[in-house]
C-alpha positions in Angstrom: 1.6 -32.3 -52.2 4.8 -32.5 -50.1 5.3 -28.7 -50.5 1.8 -28.1 -49.2 2.5 -30.4 -46.3 5.7 -28.6 -45.4 4.0 -25.2 -45.7 1.3 -26.4 -43.3 3.8 -27.6 -40.8 5.7 -24.3 -41.0 2.6 -22.3 -40.4 1.6 -24.5 -37.5 5.0 -24.2 -35.9 5.0 -20.4 -36.3 1.5 -20.1 -34.7 2.6 -22.4 -31.9 5.7 -20.3 -31.2 3.6 -17.1 -31.4 1.1 -18.5 -28.9 3.9 -19.5 -26.6 5.5 -16.0 -26.7 2.1 -14.5 -26.0 1.5 -16.8 -23.0 5.0 -16.0 -21.7 4.4 -12.2 -22.1 1.2 -12.5 -20.0 2.6 -14.8 -17.4 3.5 -13.2 -14.1 4.9 -14.3 -10.7 4.0 -12.6 -7.4 7.5 -11.0 -7.3 7.0 -9.6 -10.8 3.6 -8.3 -9.9 5.0 -6.5 -6.8 7.7 -4.9 -9.0 5.2 -3.7 -11.5 2.8 -2.4 -8.9 5.5 -0.5 -7.0 6.6 1.1 -10.3 3.2 2.0 -11.8 0.8 2.6 -8.8 -0.1 6.3 -8.6 0.0 6.3 -4.8 3.6 5.3 -4.9 4.4 8.0 -7.4 2.7 10.6 -5.3 4.5 9.6 -2.1 7.8 9.7 -4.0 7.2 13.2 -5.3 6.3 14.3 -1.8 9.9 13.6 -0.8 11.1 16.1 -3.4 8.6 18.7 -2.2 9.8 18.3 1.4 13.4 18.5 0.3 12.6 21.8 -1.3 11.3 23.2 2.0 14.7 22.4 3.6 16.5 25.0 1.6 13.8 27.7 2.1 13.8 26.9 5.8 17.5 27.7 6.3 17.7 30.5 3.8 18.5 34.1 4.9 16.0 36.8 3.9 16.8 38.8 0.8 19.2 41.7 1.3 17.9 45.2 0.9 19.6 47.7 -1.4 18.7 51.4 -1.3 19.7 54.9 -2.4 18.7 58.2 -0.7 19.1 61.8 -1.7 19.0 64.4 1.0 19.1 68.1 1.5 17.8 68.8 -2.1 16.6 72.4 -2.5 12.9 72.7 -3.3 12.2 73.2 -7.0 15.5 71.6 -8.1 16.3 68.1 -9.4 17.8 65.3 -7.4 21.2 66.0 -8.9 21.4 69.0 -6.6 21.6 66.9 -3.5 23.7 67.9 -0.6 24.1 64.2 0.6 23.7 61.0 -1.3 23.8 57.5 0.2 24.0 54.0 -1.4 23.3 51.3 1.1 23.0 47.5 1.4 21.6 45.7 4.5 21.2 42.1 5.5 18.9 40.9 8.3 19.3 37.5 10.0 18.2 35.7 13.1 20.3 34.4 15.9 22.5 31.8 14.2 21.3 28.8 16.2 17.8 29.3 14.7 19.1 28.2 11.3 20.5 25.0 12.8 17.3 24.3 14.5 15.3 24.8 11.4 17.6 22.5 9.5 17.1 19.9 12.1 13.3 20.2 11.8 13.5 20.0 8.0 15.7 16.9 8.3 13.0 15.2 10.5 10.4 16.2 7.9 12.5 14.7 5.1 12.7 11.4 7.1 8.9 11.5 7.7 8.3 11.9 4.0 10.6 9.0 3.2 8.8 6.8 5.8 5.5 7.8 4.3 6.8 6.6 1.0 7.9 3.3 2.5 4.5 2.9 4.2 2.8 3.4 0.9 5.1 0.7 -0.6 4.1 -1.7 2.3 0.4 -1.0 1.8 0.5 -1.4 -2.0 2.6 -4.6 -1.6 -0.1 -6.0 0.7 -2.8 -5.0 -1.8 -1.0 -6.7 -4.6 -0.3 -9.9 -2.6 -4.0 -10.0 -1.6 -5.3 -9.4 -5.1 -2.8 -11.9 -6.6 -3.8 -14.7 -4.2 -7.5 -13.7 -4.6 -7.2 -14.5 -8.3 -5.6 -17.8 -7.5 -8.4 -18.7 -5.1 -11.1 -17.6 -7.7 -9.4 -19.8 -10.3 -9.5 -22.7 -7.9 -13.1 -22.1 -7.2 -13.9 -21.9 -10.9 -12.1 -25.2 -11.4 -14.3 -26.7 -8.6 -17.4 -25.3 -10.3 -16.5 -26.8 -13.6 -15.9 -30.2 -12.1 -19.2 -29.9 -10.2 -20.9 -29.1 -13.5 -19.4 -32.0 -15.2 -20.4 -34.4 -12.4 -23.9 -32.9 -12.4 -24.2 -33.3 -16.1 -23.1 -36.9 -16.0 -25.5 -37.9 -13.3 -28.3 -35.9 -14.9 -27.9 -38.1 -18.0 -27.6 -41.3 -15.8 -30.7 -40.3 -13.9 -32.6 -39.9 -17.2 -31.4 -43.3 -18.4 -32.3 -45.0 -15.1 -35.7 -43.4 -15.2 -36.3 -44.5 -18.8 -35.4 -48.1 -18.1 -37.5 -48.1 -14.9 -34.6 -48.3 -12.4 -34.9 -44.7 -11.2 -37.7 -42.5 -9.9 -39.1 -39.3 -11.5 -38.0 -37.5 -8.3 -34.5 -38.6 -8.8 -34.5 -37.4 -12.4 -36.0 -34.0 -11.6 -33.6 -33.5 -8.7 -30.6 -34.3 -11.0 -31.9 -31.7 -13.5 -32.2 -29.1 -10.7 -28.7 -29.9 -9.5 -27.4 -29.5 -13.1 -29.1 -26.1 -13.4 -27.7 -24.9 -10.1 -24.2 -26.1 -11.1 -24.4 -24.0 -14.3 -25.4 -21.0 -12.2 -22.6 -21.6 -9.7 -20.2 -21.7 -12.7 -21.4 -18.4 -14.1 -21.0 -16.8 -10.7 -17.5 -18.2 -10.3 -16.6 -16.8 -13.8 -17.9 -13.3 -12.8 -16.0 -13.4 -9.5 -12.8 -14.3 -11.3 -13.3 -11.4 -13.7 -13.7 -9.1 -10.7 -10.6 -10.4 -9.0 -8.6 -9.7 -12.2 -9.9 -6.2 -12.2 -8.7 -5.8 -8.6 -5.3 -7.1 -9.5 -5.1 -4.6 -12.4 -6.0 -1.8 -10.1 -3.4 -2.7 -7.5 -0.8 -2.9 -10.3 -1.6 0.7 -11.2 -3.1 0.0 -14.6 -5.9 2.1 -16.1 -9.5 1.4 -15.0 -10.2 0.6 -18.6 -7.6 -2.1 -18.7 -8.9 -5.7 -18.8 -5.6 -7.5 -18.7 -5.7 -11.1 -17.7 -2.4 -12.7 -16.6 -1.3 -16.2 -16.3 -0.3 -16.5 -12.7 2.8 -18.6 -12.1 2.5 -19.0 -8.4 0.0 -21.4 -6.9 -2.4 -21.4 -3.9 -0.5 -24.0 -2.0 0.0 -24.1 1.7 3.3 -22.7 3.0 4.0 -22.3 6.7 6.2 -19.5 7.6 8.6 -19.5 10.5 6.2 -18.9 13.4 7.0 -16.0 15.7 5.4 -15.5 19.0 3.1 -12.6 19.5 5.6 -10.9 21.8 8.4 -11.2 19.3 6.1 -9.7 16.5 5.1 -6.9 18.8 8.7 -6.0 19.7 9.6 -6.3 16.0 6.7 -3.8 15.1 8.0 -1.3 17.7 11.2 -1.0 15.6 9.9 -1.6 12.1 6.3 -0.2 12.0 6.4 2.9 9.8 3.6 4.7 11.6 5.4 4.4 15.0 8.6 5.7 13.4 6.7 8.6 11.8 5.1 9.5 15.2 8.5 9.3 16.9 10.0 11.6 14.4 7.1 14.0 14.7 7.6 14.2 18.4 11.3 15.0 17.8 10.6 17.6 15.2 8.0 19.4 17.4 10.4 19.3 20.3 12.9 21.1 18.2 10.2 23.6 17.2 9.6 24.2 20.9 13.3 24.9 21.3 13.1 27.3 18.3 10.2 29.0 20.0 12.4 29.6 23.1 15.1 30.9 20.7 12.7 33.7 19.7 13.8 35.3 22.9 17.2 35.7 21.5 18.0 38.9 19.5 18.0 39.3 15.7 20.6 41.3 13.8 20.7 43.6 10.8 24.1 44.7 9.3 24.3 47.6 6.8 27.0 49.2 4.8 26.8 52.6 3.1 28.7 54.6 0.5 28.1 58.3 0.9 28.6 61.5 -1.0 28.7 65.0 0.5 28.4 67.5 -2.3 31.2 66.6 -4.8 33.2 64.5 -2.3 32.4 60.8 -2.7 35.0 59.4 -0.3 32.7 58.6 2.6 31.3 55.3 3.9 29.4 54.0 6.9 28.2 50.9 8.6 25.7 49.9 11.2 24.7 46.9 13.3 21.2 46.8 14.6 20.0 44.3 17.3 16.4 43.6 17.8 15.3 43.3 21.4 12.3 41.0 22.3 10.8 43.7 24.4 7.2 42.3 24.1 8.2 38.7 25.0 5.3 38.5 27.4 2.9 38.5 24.4 4.3 37.2 21.1 7.1 35.0 22.3 5.2 33.6 25.2 2.4 32.7 22.8 4.8 30.9 20.5 6.3 28.9 23.4 3.0 27.9 24.7 1.7 26.9 21.3 4.9 24.8 20.6 4.8 23.1 24.0 1.1 22.1 23.5 2.0 20.6 20.1 4.7 18.5 21.7 2.3 17.2 24.3 -0.3 16.4 21.6 2.4 14.6 19.5 3.5 12.5 22.5 -0.1 11.5 23.2 -0.6 10.6 19.6 2.6 8.4 19.7 1.1 6.5 22.6 -2.2 6.2 20.7 -0.4 4.9 17.6 1.5 2.2 19.6 -1.8 1.2 21.3 -3.5 1.0 17.9 -0.6 -1.1 16.5 -0.9 -3.4 19.5 -4.6 -3.8 18.9 -4.3 -4.4 15.2 -1.5 -6.9 15.7 -3.6 -8.7 18.3 -6.5 -9.0 15.9 -4.3 -10.0 13.0 -2.4 -12.6 15.0 -5.7 -14.1 16.3 -6.9 -14.2 12.7 -3.7 -15.9 11.6 -3.9 -18.5 14.4 -7.6 -19.3 13.6 -6.9 -19.5 9.9 -3.9 -21.7 10.4 -6.0 -24.0 12.6 -8.7 -24.1 9.9 -6.3 -25.0 7.1 -4.7 -27.7 9.2 -8.2 -29.1 10.1 -9.2 -29.4 6.5 -5.8 -30.9 5.4 -5.6 -33.5 8.2 -9.3 -34.4 8.7 -12.1 -32.8 6.7 -10.8 -33.2 3.2 -9.6 -36.9 3.5 -12.9 -37.8 5.2 -15.0 -36.0 2.6 -13.0 -37.7 -0.2 -13.5 -41.1 1.4 -17.3 -40.5 1.8 -17.6 -39.4 -1.9 -15.6 -42.4 -3.2 -17.8 -44.8 -1.1 -21.0 -43.0 -2.2 -20.1 -43.1 -5.9 -19.4 -46.8 -5.8 -22.6 -47.5 -3.8 -24.7 -45.4 -6.2 -23.3 -47.2 -9.3 -24.1 -50.5 -7.6 -27.6 -49.4 -6.8 -27.1 -49.6 -3.1 -28.0 -46.0 -2.2 -30.4 -43.4 -3.7 -29.5 -40.4 -5.7 -30.4 -38.2 -2.8 -27.8 -40.0 -0.6 -25.2 -39.7 -3.3 -26.0 -36.0 -3.7 -25.3 -35.4 -0.1 -21.9 -37.0 -0.4 -21.1 -34.9 -3.5 -22.2 -31.7 -1.9 -20.0 -32.6 1.1 -16.9 -32.9 -1.0 -17.6 -29.8 -3.0 -18.3 -27.7 0.1 -15.2 -29.0 1.7 -13.0 -28.1 -1.3 -14.5 -24.6 -1.5 -14.2 -24.0 2.2 -10.6 -25.2 2.2 -9.8 -22.8 -0.7 -11.4 -19.9 1.2 -9.6 -20.9 4.4 -6.3 -21.0 2.6 -6.9 -17.5 1.1 -7.8 -16.1 4.5 -4.7 -17.7 5.9 -2.5 -15.8 3.5 -4.5 -12.6 3.9 -3.8 -12.7 7.7 -0.1 -13.2 7.0 -0.1 -10.2 4.6 -1.9 -8.1 7.3 0.8 -9.1 9.9 3.5 -8.1 7.4 1.9 -4.7 7.0 1.5 -4.1 10.7 5.0 -5.3 11.6 6.5 -3.4 8.6 8.6 -6.1 7.0 8.3 -9.4 5.1 7.5 -12.5 7.1 6.7 -15.1 4.4 9.2 -16.0 1.6 
């Protein structure tokens, strides 16, 4: 008997330890979620590979054209083979542009590399915002599910009480039927909350870069608790965005790259070069050589070169206008996001300081009065709906508060909330 008892305890401890390990393996903090998402998300992988692609263009942009190697046989009598040449020439030639063109192309490629890197960082910022939003959305749906479960428990208890009160003649049939309807509605609300939580987990899996077939459900370590970040004024946030926003940086680099392209277009007026070296044979004598230097003259600059310059100048003007447009868009988005943040912060504070305490006090008073028979079930129901509605609205206000902060972080281009 003792051996059986010891065996039972051993198995129980093993299963408990296994369950603990399983829970730990599925638990995840917000920081860990961001690390996983930035590692797995295909958008991040694509943006990173784009950096390598642009780096490859750098070397092709500054590369010289391939040299040309040729051989010629001249003064060969008709009807005889090439071996009966009078003059044979082996030659190699290399063409190249004016040297400054290669430095200009290298500068353009450098700006393009920086743009690719900033696009990668922008993708990281966007994915981070998606992960944070999805993570906090799950926390909010879990809270709403807990509220729905509590609501169902209360509705079940009072449905039973209403049935008892009706059977002993203390309650009305209307009260009993209303309690049953409220219980049915509470079950429906619970089912909806469960489905919404399942959808929120799917969104979290998607933001983490997992397969669409994945149905992973994590244990979220962080909580949906109010945390106020160091408030910055709108002006400070805007000035911060001018130096940190990735889209503004990309537009500025694009203007710089196109300005260099315009300079390169003007450089097309400069001559190009072609250097050649020859080894020649005259009859049986092979001790001859030759060299040549060719210079291209932009004789038709009024057509081709003028068109290149005009096209490059127009692209610079377009890019400068787009930079102004991007800054205006950032200002507009920041204005909207900051107003959302201010409104959501006001809502959260209002619920914390006034609405929730008052709703809780109303519910406590209504519960005691209903148990004492001082109020009807309808009056009690109004108090219960008030507290449930207040808790749900507070949870949604808290979620919107964090969403507005995450939007501000994306616009500014850096983390604002620890």
